N, C-alpha and C positions, 0 to 999 in steps of 0.2 A: 544543541545549539550549533549552528554553522554560521560563521561570520561571512558577510557579503563584502566583496571588494568595493573600495570607494570608486564612485563614478566621477572622475575628475573632468571628463569631457562634458558631462551634463550638469555638473555642479555638485560637489561632494559636501556632505554634512559632517561637521566636526563633532565627533563623539566626546563625551566627558572624559573617558579613559585616555583618549588621545590628547585632550587639552592638558590633563595632568602630566602625561608623559612629556609633552613639548615643554612644559615649564621646567621640569627636572633637567631635560637635555640642554635647554638653553642656558640655564644657570650653571650647570656643570661645565659645559663647553667654555663658557666665559671664564670661569675660574681655572679651568685646565690651561688655557692659553696664558693667563696671568701667572700661574704657578710655574709654567715652563719657561717664562721669560723674565725671571726675577734678577738674574745676574747682570749687574751694570756693565760688565765687560762684554756681554753677549751682543753681537752686531746683527746676527741673522738667525731666524727661527724657521725651520721647514716642517711642513705638516701636510699630510694627505688625509682626505676624508672620503670614505666610500659610503654612499647612501644607496644600499642595495635594493630598496623598495621605495623609490623616491616619491612617486605620485606626481601630481600636477603642480605642486608648489603652493597652491592657495585654495582655501575652502570657500564655499559660496557665502559664508558670513564675512569674508574678507581676511580671516585669520591666516597667517602663513603656515605652510607645512615645513617639515624638517629642512629641505634644501634652502629655503629662504631664511630660516632661523640661523643656520650656519653662516650664511652670507651676511646677514644683519649683524650678528655678533662679531664676525671678523672685522667688519667696518668699525663697529663701536669700540672694540677692545684695542685695535691697532691705534686708533686715535687717542684713547685713554692712556695707553702705555707710553706713547711718544710725547704727549703733553706732560705727563709726570716726569719723564726723563729730561725734558727741556727745563722744567722748573728746578730739578735737582742738579742740573749741569752735566748730565750724562749724554753720551752720543745716542742718536736715534737708532731704533731697531727696525730692520727690514723683515717683514713676514712674507714668506713665499708659500703659497698653498695650492695644492692640486686637488680639485674637487671632481669626483667621479659620481655622476648621477645615473642610476640605472633603474629602469622600470620595464616590466615584461611587455607592456603595451606601447607600440610605436606612437599611437595617437596621443597617449598621455605624455610621452616624452616631448612631443611637439608643443603641447600646452605648457609644459614645464619650461621649455626654452623661452617662451614668450614672457613668462612670469619672472624668470631669472634675469633677462636682458636689462631691465632698468637698474638693478643693483650692480650688475657688472659695469655699467657705464659710470655709476657713482664710484665704484672701486678704482677705476682707472684714473680718477682725479687725485688719488692718494699715492704719492710717489714712493711711499714706504710699504705699500701693499701690492704684491704681485700674485694675481689669481689666474689659474688656468682651469678651465672646465672641460671635462670630457663626458659625453653622453653614451649610454648603452640602452638597448631595447631587447634584453634577453632574460630568461629565467636566471636567477642568481647563481644557482649551482652550475649552470652552463657557462656563465661569464666569469665566475670566480677564478679559474685557473689562468685566464688571460689577464685579469686584473692583478693577480699575484705576481705574474711574470713581469708585468709593466712596472709595478711598484718596486720589486726587488732589483730591477735594473735601473732604478732612478736614485736620486739623492734624498728621497723621502723615506725615512725610517721611523718617523713618528706617525702612526696611523690610527685613525678612529673609524670603526665600521659601525654604521647605524643600520640594523637589520630589523626593520619594523614590518614583519610579515603580517598578512591579514588572516589570522585565525588558523592557518594550516601549517604543517611542517614543511616549509620550503627551504629550510637550511638544515643540513645534516650536522649532528653534533661533532662529527669528525672534522667538519670544516671549521667550526668554532675553535677546536683545538689546534688546527693547522694555522689559523690566523695568528693566534697568540704565540705559537712557537716559531713562526717564520720571520717575525719582525722584532727588532731590538726593543721597540716600544709600541705595543698595540693594545687598544682597548675596544670593547664591543658593547653596544647597546643591543640587546636581543629581546624581542617581544613575542609573545604567543598567548593564545587563549588556552585555558586548561583543557579544552577538548583535545588538544594535541597530545597531552599526556594520557588522557583517557583512551585515546586511540592506541597509544604505545602499550598500555597495559592489556594483557591477554585475558580479557574478561570472559571469553568462552572456554577457557581452560582453568578450572578452579585450582588445580594443584600448582600450576605455574604462577597463577595470579597470587596465590597465598605466599609463594616464595618471593615474589616481587614486593609484596606489601608488608610482610612480616617485620623487616628491619625498621619500618617507619611507624609501627604501631597502628596501621590502618586495618580496619575490618573489611575483609574481602567481600563479605555479603553486602556491605554498604555500597561498595564500588560497583559490584555486579548489578545492583538495583539502584543505580545512580538516578537521583531526582534533582529537580531544580532547588528543592529545599536544602539539600545537602551543602551547597556552596555558600550558604548564609551562616553556617555554623563555624564558630571560632576554632573548634577542634579540627575541623576540616582544613581551615587555613593553615594551622600549625603543621598538620600531617603532610599536606601537599608542599609546604615550604621545605620540609625536610626531604621530601622526595625530589623536588626540583634541585636542591643543593647537592644531593647525593649523585644525581644523574649528570650534573654539569661540573662538579668539582674536578673531574679529570680533564676538563677543557681549559682551565686557567687556574693559576695559583690563588686568585682571589675572585670569589663569586658572591655577588649581592643578590639573594634569591627572593626579594620582596615583591608582593603583589601590589598592583594599583589598588588603592583603598576604595572599596564600595561595599558598605554594610548590607546592601541588597543582594550581594553575591560576589565573592572573591574568585574571579575566573580569568582575569587578565594580568599577566605577569610581565614586568619590566625587569630584566636581569642585566646587571652590569658586570662584565668580566674584564679582569686586568691582571698584569703580572707584577704589579708594584703595590706594597702596603700603603704607600703614600697616596696612590690613586683611590684605594678603598677608603682611606681616612678622609680625603677631600669629598668623596661621594657621600659618606655618612653626614658630613657637615651640610652639604647641599640638601639632603633629605630633611634635616632639621630646619633649614631655612624654608623649605617647602612643606612644612608640617602638615600631616594628615593626607598627603598625596599618596604615600605608600603605607602599607600595613604589615606588621610582623606580629605573629602570635607565638609567644614563648618567653624566655628569659630576656631581661634587658641589660644584664651585665655581660660577663664572659660566658662562653658555652651557650650561646643563644638558642641552639637547637637541641641541647641535651637536657631534656626534662622528662619527668615521669608524669603522665597525665593523671595518675591516681594520687600523686602527691604534688599538686600544682599550686602550692601557696605562693610561690615566687613567679608564677606564670600569668601573663595577661596580654591584652591587646596593646601593642606599642605603636603609636602613631607619630613618633618623632616630634612630639609636642612637649610642653613644659611638664605635664603630668608624667609623661614617659621619662623625661630627664631626671625627675626626682627619684623615680624608681631605679633608674640606672645608677645614679650616684650611690644609693644605698647598696645595691648589689656589687658595684665595682669596689667599694671600700672593703667588702668582705672577700670578693673573688680574687683580687690582684695578689695579695700576700700568699694565698693558697696556690696560686698559679706559679709564682716565683719559687715557692718552696719545692715544686716538682723538679726544679733544675739545681737545687742546692740552696744557697742563701743569697745568691746574687745573679743578676742577669743584665747584660748590656741593653740599654734602652732600644737601640736599633733592632736587636734580636727579639726583644719583647714586642715591639710593634709588629714585626713580621709574623710573630706567632699568634697574636690575638686579633688582628683586624679582619680575619676571615670568620671570626666567631663572635662578633659583637655588633649591635646596631648603634652603639653609644657615640655621642658627639666627642670629638677629639679633646675639647676643653674639659669635659667631664672625666675623661681618662687621665689627663694630666693632673687635674686637681685631686683625683683619687690617689695619685701617686705621691703628691706633695703633702696633702692633708692627712694621709693615712697614719694612724698611730703605730702601725707595725712596719712601716717602710721608711727608707731614706734614699734620696737621690744624690749620688756622689759625682762630682766633676772629675775630669782627668787629673786635676791637680790635688785631689783629695778633699776638697771642700764640699760642704753639704748645700745643695740648692735650697733656696727659700722661696722662689717664685716659680709657679707652674709654667709661666709663659717663656721662661729662659731655659727650659729643659732641652738638652742637645742629644743627638743620636749617639754620641760617643760617651755619654754619661752612663753610670751604672746604677741600676735599681737593686737595693740591698735590703734584706730583712734586718730589723733592729734586733739587738741581742735579747732584749726583754720584751716578749710579745704581750699584747694587750689581752684583756679578758675576752673581747669579742673574737680575736683570732684563735685563742685557745679553745673556746667553747664552740666555735663555728657559727656563732650568732650573727645577726645583722644589726647595724647601727640603728639607734632610735632616730625618729624624725628630728628631735631636739638636737641630737648630735650633729646631724647634717646641717641644720640651721646655724649652729655654732661654727661648724667647719667652713660654711660659706662666708661668715663674717671674718674669719681668720684669713681666708683667701683674699678677700677684698683689701685687707690691711697689707698683705704681702705683695699685692699687685704693684704697689708703688715703689717697692724696693728695687734697687739697681744691682742685681746679682751679676756675677761674671758671665 
């Protein structure tokens, strides 16, 4: 399968995989800005957005493309933040944003300028929103060094790259690594079709192919004889997810290697790369808010990619929905004490988050409740008190094993469903408590 570029000059059709991606990117970007602008004392927030494969901005159905999505959310969230600040008696926040829109085709860039213009006019009416737009018409790898130099010489060190390439390998993995390492705060949305990785694999050299696939539990013969039926198999999704993660984990500290969900064939990957565990935590929450948009095949607790296909009782298709969350709650209650035990009997919460968020698809609420409601753990404040409310856990708290482990921890067994239901009711009662 070879993906065809969108024809924005003649009227581009919005594919379902792009529709799902746009929903995730929109919701995440909105939460990203709100998260980065939480401090009441903050007066200015500076951000640069690089859309490396921007397209024409709007599809023939009227739906906005990524450049317009970023602009729309900037307008919305700037208004929302400052209304909230006014209500609470805080000073207004000024948002300064540099938008760099690049597309390899000059005629597409001209279409984009027309679609961007009305939103820029609206933005100028907001005195707390300052937007500058730069346009480029080159291949991304050609223009990237110039973009990097421009950004490093500016005041914009918060950078988001949206690299929504159309089916082929237009972005080198060394470039992804360079982006994350070059800026104080950089995040990347990176998309590709699975054909990209099939092209990477040396299918005409059986010995090399076997060495490439052996660590991921993939059968070389299946890949050599690749067929359309293969991409519909859940084992294929799980194996390719492990391959994607292993190839990209050197590019960023945190890699979200999930596929756009399509039971008819998992072939389109939306990868989020970041340097902060907080970014991955927020991204997981957004995926649960957009349940069933992305798919993961593997464990739902910790060590999401570490499973034995021959002993897969705890493995399934995780769609970030309520059923997935119930599975995650069960696994987390068992997994977290065992994880802490690897470090001794205690671990600072900040270090715990940094260690686990690259290895779990779980919602942050489920992780916190599994810490508080766990019969084998206690969360201790810096003053020595035990936390009673999951929502009050702080980064400088300590996660500690209890002296007397439960039967489940000793035996390695997983909690029963009834245990989880009881734990949920306890959590609801604790939610109203006012812990320090």
